[in-house]
Backbone as numpy.savetxt, mean C-alpha at the origin, in Angstrom:
# Nx Ny Nz CAx CAy CAz Cx Cy Cz
-18.82 -8.34 16.02 -18.21 -7.31 15.20 -17.08 -7.95 14.38
-16.92 -7.48 13.16 -15.88 -8.02 12.29 -14.67 -7.07 12.28
-13.50 -7.66 12.41 -12.24 -6.92 12.39 -11.40 -7.42 11.23
-10.77 -6.49 10.53 -9.86 -6.84 9.43 -8.45 -6.94 10.00
-7.71 -7.92 9.52 -6.36 -8.17 10.02 -5.35 -7.95 8.89
-4.34 -7.16 9.18 -3.24 -6.91 8.25 -1.98 -7.43 8.92
-1.14 -8.10 8.14 0.07 -8.66 8.74 1.32 -8.22 8.00
2.39 -8.12 8.76 3.70 -7.80 8.21 4.52 -9.08 8.29
4.94 -9.57 7.13 5.64 -10.85 7.10 7.08 -10.74 7.62
7.77 -9.66 7.24 9.14 -9.45 7.69 9.28 -8.02 8.16
10.16 -7.77 9.10 10.37 -6.42 9.61 10.79 -5.49 8.47
10.10 -4.37 8.34 10.40 -3.40 7.30 9.57 -3.58 6.04
8.90 -4.72 5.89 8.07 -4.92 4.69 6.69 -4.30 4.91
5.96 -4.14 3.82 4.64 -3.53 3.89 3.64 -4.50 4.53
2.61 -3.93 5.15 1.53 -4.74 5.69 0.60 -5.14 4.56
0.08 -6.35 4.62 -0.85 -6.85 3.61 -2.08 -7.42 4.32
-3.22 -7.32 3.66 -4.45 -7.85 4.25 -4.33 -9.36 4.39
-4.57 -9.86 5.59 -4.46 -11.29 5.85 -5.83 -11.96 5.88
-6.83 -11.24 6.34 -8.17 -11.81 6.45 -8.96 -11.06 7.50
-9.96 -11.71 8.04 -10.79 -11.05 9.04 -11.12 -12.03 10.16
-11.48 -11.48 11.31 -11.92 -12.27 12.45 -13.19 -11.65 13.00
-14.01 -12.46 13.59 -15.22 -11.96 14.24 -15.04 -12.10 15.74
-15.26 -11.00 16.47 -15.02 -10.99 17.91 -15.94 -9.97 18.57
-16.23 -10.15 19.85 -17.10 -9.20 20.55 -16.43 -7.86 20.86
-15.09 -7.83 20.97 -14.38 -6.58 21.22 -12.95 -6.69 20.71
-12.21 -5.59 20.83 -10.86 -5.52 20.26 -9.89 -6.48 20.97
-10.08 -6.69 22.26 -9.20 -7.60 23.00 -9.30 -9.02 22.45
-10.52 -9.49 22.25 -10.71 -10.81 21.67 -10.24 -10.83 20.22
-10.49 -9.76 19.47 -10.07 -9.70 18.07 -8.55 -9.82 17.96
-7.84 -9.15 18.84 -6.37 -9.25 18.83 -5.91 -10.67 19.16
-6.56 -11.29 20.13 -6.20 -12.66 20.50 -6.50 -13.63 19.35
-7.67 -13.48 18.72 -8.04 -14.34 17.60 -7.09 -14.14 16.42
-6.76 -12.88 16.14 -5.85 -12.57 15.03 -4.47 -13.17 15.29
-3.99 -13.03 16.52 -2.68 -13.59 16.87 -2.70 -15.10 16.72
-3.78 -15.73 17.16 -3.88 -17.19 17.06 -3.95 -17.64 15.60
-4.68 -16.90 14.79 -4.88 -17.31 13.40 -3.72 -16.93 12.48
-3.11 -15.77 12.70 -2.12 -15.25 11.74 -0.72 -15.09 12.32
-0.52 -15.42 13.60 0.79 -15.20 14.19 1.35 -16.33 15.02
0.60 -17.38 15.23 1.06 -18.42 16.17 2.23 -19.23 15.64
2.37 -19.34 14.32 3.47 -20.12 13.76 4.64 -19.23 13.34
4.69 -18.03 13.92 5.77 -17.08 13.66 5.84 -16.65 12.19
4.70 -16.72 11.46 4.71 -16.30 10.06 4.51 -14.79 9.92
4.23 -14.11 11.03 4.03 -12.66 10.98 4.96 -11.97 11.95
5.49 -10.84 11.51 6.33 -10.01 12.37 5.45 -9.11 13.24
4.36 -8.59 12.63 3.45 -7.69 13.34 2.06 -7.82 12.73
1.04 -7.47 13.51 -0.35 -7.50 13.04 -1.02 -6.17 13.33
-1.88 -5.75 12.42 -2.79 -4.64 12.65 -4.18 -5.23 12.68
-4.96 -4.89 13.70 -6.34 -5.35 13.81 -7.22 -4.11 13.85
-8.13 -4.00 12.85 -8.92 -2.79 12.66 -10.40 -3.14 12.51
-11.29 -2.43 13.23 -12.72 -2.68 12.99 -13.06 -2.42 11.52
-13.83 -3.32 10.93 -14.15 -3.19 9.51 -14.81 -1.84 9.20
-15.68 -1.35 10.08 -16.36 -0.09 9.78 -15.46 1.13 9.97
-14.20 0.94 10.40 -13.25 2.05 10.50 -12.44 2.20 9.21
-12.63 1.28 8.28 -11.89 1.33 7.01 -12.78 2.01 5.97
-12.24 3.00 5.31 -13.00 3.76 4.31 -12.30 3.70 2.96
-13.06 3.41 1.94 -12.52 3.37 0.58 -12.47 4.78 -0.01
-11.49 4.99 -0.85 -11.38 6.24 -1.60 -11.53 5.88 -3.07
-12.53 6.47 -3.71 -12.82 6.13 -5.10 -12.43 7.23 -6.09
-12.63 8.46 -5.71 -12.46 9.56 -6.65 -11.05 10.12 -6.59
-10.34 9.97 -7.70 -9.00 10.51 -7.82 -9.00 11.52 -8.96
-8.94 12.78 -8.62 -8.98 13.83 -9.63 -7.57 14.31 -9.92
-7.29 14.54 -11.19 -5.99 15.04 -11.62 -6.22 16.21 -12.57
-6.70 17.31 -12.00 -7.03 18.47 -12.83 -5.81 19.05 -13.53
-4.64 18.90 -12.91 -3.42 19.49 -13.48 -2.70 18.54 -14.41
-3.18 17.30 -14.53 -2.59 16.29 -15.40 -1.09 16.11 -15.14
-0.77 15.97 -13.87 0.63 15.76 -13.48 1.00 14.31 -13.71
1.96 14.06 -14.59 2.33 12.69 -14.93 3.07 12.00 -13.80
3.66 12.76 -12.88 4.39 12.10 -11.79 3.46 11.46 -10.78
2.15 11.66 -10.91 1.20 10.98 -10.03 0.92 9.57 -10.51
1.40 9.22 -11.69 1.12 7.91 -12.24 1.87 6.83 -11.49
1.29 5.65 -11.42 1.90 4.54 -10.70 3.17 4.06 -11.39
3.22 4.15 -12.72 4.38 3.62 -13.44 5.57 4.56 -13.42
5.47 5.67 -12.73 6.64 6.51 -12.52 6.65 7.79 -13.34
7.64 8.57 -13.06 7.83 9.86 -13.70 8.59 9.64 -15.01
8.05 10.13 -16.15 8.69 9.87 -17.45 9.91 10.76 -17.68
10.94 10.57 -16.89 12.13 11.42 -16.92 12.93 11.26 -18.21
13.03 10.04 -18.73 13.84 9.83 -19.93 13.30 10.63 -21.11
12.00 10.65 -21.27 11.39 11.41 -22.38 11.64 12.90 -22.20
11.51 13.40 -20.98 11.75 14.83 -20.74 13.21 15.19 -20.96
14.13 14.32 -20.59 15.56 14.57 -20.84 15.84 14.59 -22.34
15.23 13.68 -23.09 15.43 13.64 -24.54 14.97 14.95 -25.18
13.79 15.44 -24.78 13.27 16.69 -25.32 14.18 17.85 -24.94
14.64 17.88 -23.70 15.53 18.96 -23.26 16.85 18.94 -24.02
17.40 17.76 -24.27 18.65 17.66 -25.01 18.47 18.11 -26.46
17.31 17.78 -27.05 17.04 18.23 -28.42 16.97 19.75 -28.48
16.30 20.35 -27.49 16.21 21.82 -27.46 17.59 22.46 -27.29
18.44 21.82 -26.48 19.75 22.39 -26.21 20.75 22.06 -27.32
20.34 21.18 -28.22 21.25 20.81 -29.31 22.30 19.82 -28.91
22.08 19.12 -27.81 23.06 18.14 -27.33 22.50 16.73 -27.37
21.52 16.52 -28.21 20.89 15.19 -28.28 21.91 14.16 -28.77
21.86 12.99 -28.16 22.77 11.91 -28.54 22.13 11.08 -29.64
22.94 10.68 -30.61 22.45 9.77 -31.65 22.64 8.35 -31.16
21.65 7.54 -31.39 21.75 6.14 -30.95 22.01 5.23 -32.05
């Protein structure tokens, strides 16, 4: 069985995919992952997950067209500019 390994490099940082190990069960997978990704103290913590337990999500629907769902952030500056123009307090640059 194939297990995917995720490692945390420093305490408090996000986990990142490190690779995979092949093992007959979770006990061996944890030992193999520790040996491969943790023996030189390069990892703070490891997650070992059976590959078939990981599910991809492909469909992201945004029926309401909410801009705050965007990865690049909420366009607050533009909304403030429009609000200031409506209120008559817009700043000249």
